[in-house]
N, C-alpha and C positions, 0 to 999 in steps of 0.2 A: 805225239798222238803215234808218230811213224815209231820213236822210240819203243813205245811200250809195246807196239805190234814186234819189232823186231827180239826187244827181249824175251816175250812171250813166244816167240818165235827159236829163241836159241834155246830156251828151256826146253821145249819139244823136239829141238832136232837131235838133242840127245836121246829121246825115246826113237827117233827116226835111224838113227845112226846106228843102234842096238839090233833093230829089226833089219838094215839090211846086212851089219856085221853077221847077223843069225840066218839069213837065205843067200846071200851074195848076190842078191837078184831087186833093182829098185822096184819094179813093178809088185815083187809081193809083199815087201818090206813097204810100200805105201798101201797096200791093202792092210796088213796087220797094224798098222800106226793109224789109219783112220779107223777099226775096230774099236784102240786104246782110247782114240782121243773120244769115239763116242760115249763107251763104256764113264768116259771120266766125265762128260759132259751128263751123264746118266742122269744122277740126281737133281740137276737143271729143267731137265725136258722133262719129269715127273711132278714138279714143282708147278711149272707151266701148265702143264694139262690136268692140273688140279685150277689151277687160276681160272682158267677157260673154261671149268666145270662151274664153278663156283659164280664166273662172271652168268654165264647162261641162265643158272637157276636166279639170278638175282636179277639179271631182265626180263625174265618172265613175271616176279613177282611184282619188278615195276612196271610191266604193263597194265597190270591188274590193279593199281595203286591210281597211272594217269588215266584210266578208265573210271575208276570210283569218281576219285575227283577232278574231273575232265575240267568242270567248269571254274572250280576253286583251285589258279597255279600254285596262288600260295600254299596254301593247304599239302598240294601233291607232293612239291619240294620238300614240306616237314618232314612226311610220311617217308618221301624215298629218303631222307638225311638219317631217319630212325634207322630204315632199312639197313641200309649202307652200316651202322654202327653194329647190329645185330647179326648181320650175314658177316663181318670182319672183314668189307669190301672198301678197296683204298683204291683211289686214281692211278696211282702212282706202285701199287703192289705186282703188276708184272714186268716193271721194268728192268729192275737189276736179273728175272730170270733173263732175260732177251739178252741184256746189256751186257753179261759177263758172259755167255755163249758165243756173243758176235766177236769181244775180243782172239777169244779161246782160235778160233774157225780162223781169223784175220792170221792171226799170230802162225798157226798150224802152216797155214797160207804163202806167210813171209819164211817159215823153215824149208817149204819147199821150192821156191823160186831162189832161195840164196844159199844153193846148197855148202858151198866152200866156208861162208863166214859162221852160218847158223846151223848145218848140219855136222859138218867136220870141224867146226870150230875155228876156221886159220884166223890170226889177227886181221881186223880189218883195215891196216893200216898197207900192210901185203896188198892187199886185194883192189885195193883204191891204187898203187904203182900197176899192178896188174890190169885192169882196165885200160887206165890211162896209155900203157903198151900196145894191147889190143887195138885200140883206137887207134894209135897211130902209125899201124901197119899198113902200106900200101896194099889196097884192095881186098882188107880186110876189116877195116874200119867200118865200112858200109853196113856191114853184118852184124854190127852188134847194135844189138836193142838195150838200152841204159839199166833198164829195171830186172831184164832175163838174163845181164850181161854175167854172172855167175855162173850162170847155165852154158852161156856162148865158151868160155874160160876152159869149161871140162870138156865140152863136142871138140876143141882146138888146141886141148895140152899140148899131144904130139909137135905138132909145129910151133905152139906159142913157148915151148918149155926152156927151149936155147936164148930167145929174146928178153925173158923175165928175168931181169937182172937187175942189182940196186945199182947205187952210182958208184960202187967200188968195183964194178964186175962180176960181183958175187949172185950165186943163185939166187934169186930174189925169196924160194921156197926152202925148206928146211929136207933133209932125207926122208925125215918121218910124214911131213906135208908131202911131197912128192907121192910117196907109197902110199896113203889113203888115198889123194887123188886118180891116182891108176887104178886103186883099186875100185873105187867109187866109178870108174869111168865106164870101166868095162861090165859094170852092171846092169847097164839100163839097156838092155836087150830083153824084151819080154812080149812074148807072141809073136817073133817076129819084128814087131816095130822099134826102131829105134827114139827110145823116149828124149834123148838129147836134139834130134832134129822138130823140123817146122814144117805141117801138113802144109802148108801155102807154098813153102818153098822146093816141098821132097815129090820126087814121081809120084804118077800113080799105084808103079807097081808096088811102091812100099808101103803101101794100105793104111798111111797115115790120116788119110782124108775118113778112116771111118772111125776114130776119136773124135772130130768134133759132129760126126752122123749120131755117135752114140750120146753124146753131152745133150743132143738136141733130142731123143727118142727117148733115154732115160728120164729126163724131165719130165716130161709131156705126160709119158706113160705115169711116172710116180702121182705127180698131180691130180689126171685123170681117176685113180685107181682110189687114191685117198678120199676126193672129192664125192664120188658111189660110197664110197663105205662110211662116210660123217652124212649122206642123202642129201649132199650141197646140188639144187639144180641150177645149172649154169644157164646164163643170158649170154645176149649178144657180147656186151663188154666184157664181160668173163672170159669167154671164148678170146678174146683179142690177147687179153692181157696174161693168158696161159700160153699161147704162142710168143708172146714178146719175148719174155723173159727170156725160153728157151733158145730160141734164135741170136739172140744179143750173146749167152754163153757159146753159141754153136761157132758166130762168129768169130769172137775173141779166143775160143780153141783153137780156130782152125790157123789164125796169127802167132800163136805163142809156143813153145816148143811142146814136143810131146807128152812131157811130164807134169804140166799144170793142165793141161786136160786128162791128162786119164788120173788125175787127183778128184778132179771135179767128176767124175763117172764112178769111183771107188764113195767120193762121199754122198752123191746122189743117190746110188743103189744100197748103199747101207744106211743110210737114213730113211731110205722109204721101208727097209727092212726093220728098222728102229720103232718107225710109225706104227706099221702093223701090229707089231708087237706091242707099244705102247697104247692099239685102241682097244687090245684082247685085254688086256689087264687093268687099263686104267682108263677103260673109256667112261665117257662126261656121266651115263647111267648109271654105271657103278659106282663109279666116285662118288656120285648126289645120293647112293641109297648107302653106301658107308658111312656119308657124313652124317647122314639123317640118322642111320643107326648110332652114331655117336653121340647126337644132341640128344636124342631120344634117351639112350645110358646115360649120359651126363645129369638131365633132368632126376633123372631117378634117383640119382646118387643125391643129389642136392636136396630132394626132397625128401631122402632117408636122413641126411644130415641135419635138416632143422629137427628143434625140439619141439617135443608137441606140448602146447598149454593151454591147461582145460578152463574155460570160463567160470565165474564161481557158481552160476546156475546152469551149467553144460550138463547136459543128458548124454550118455553114448548112443546111437543107434540103436546097439542090440539093447540095452538097458530099458530106452524108450518103448521099444518092440514088445520085452516081455511086460513093463508095466500097464502096455494096454491090453496083453492079452489076461494078462490077472483082473483087471479092471471089467473086462468084457466079461470073463467066467465070474466073479463076483456078484454082476450083476444079474447074469443068466440064474444063479443062484438063487439069488432075493426073487427076482419072478414067479421061479417055480415054486417058492415057501408063498409067496403073496397068493398064487392061484390053488395049492394044496388046500390053504387057508377057508378060501372061499367056495372049496367046494365043501370042505367040510361042515361050514355054517350053512348053506345051503337043505343039507340031510336032516339037522337037528332042529330045523324050524317046522315048524306046524301050523296049518292054514285051514280053515271053515271052510264051508262047501261055497262060499260068495269067493275066498281068494283071498280075505282076510287073515291077519294074522290073532291069536290070542292072546 
């Protein structure tokens, strides 16, 4: 699994390196890079939103079925299965839309924490030797965090460069590698922050403590606003969960290089903007209305394509009404003739004074 994340991180590293060469600043490159990644993941996000809307509609109908057949669990389950087939709901439908973005986002994370191998694309064998040399240096080995070792090499490259040699005493990195590393290293200053430094080991004046603070604030604010937009009511346990994850993120951002925390901030803010836009154009109500309109149009098309077959004794409704009107007119005409005949016979007949006919 680690190999997959590194492979994806290496692919996205080309985008990050292109963005850095464009702006010559890692902070701006991270923002542009995150926007591009969000656009790549947009189809998955739209599909996931549609899946959530379909599940919401399905759960509403499922509750109606359970209420209708509350005492007959077997019949209720049978009707639910029919509903799932009709609505096209699958228990594993949302797995692909969640699994693929997770791989991509972890790959992006690896492209950020491994700038030498995944962004500048220096051979991993050279980086392994460089990390071993760094760890062996007195007074500096204790500062190396294996997970963020490549960022540490960038940070201390000026000091390390003369020690980074192979077994023959030759420079470990080529001239082009050294040029790219120095260029990359000089672009990690953003808004006065040294993104190669770690907040926990930096002074208060460095203002790097703002990175973990912003990690916490942006995470909590985005979740609260999205819950309010979705009409979700918070309860005690939910409030605790809302605070737990941002606190963990803030603590991690406090103990890792600022570049990692800054990426989380950019990802959270841009993810929130994407969620707002998705809620405007792909809200559950809009998706449900579109799906219903599509079903109506599909049913109309199906009925239109069905060949009309008349039964042997079938009379079209219009002809049936016409026949009934003609029959009524004929009966009315016959009734009038009979009445006129009776009146005519009555006038021609004669009676005596006792009322008897002669």
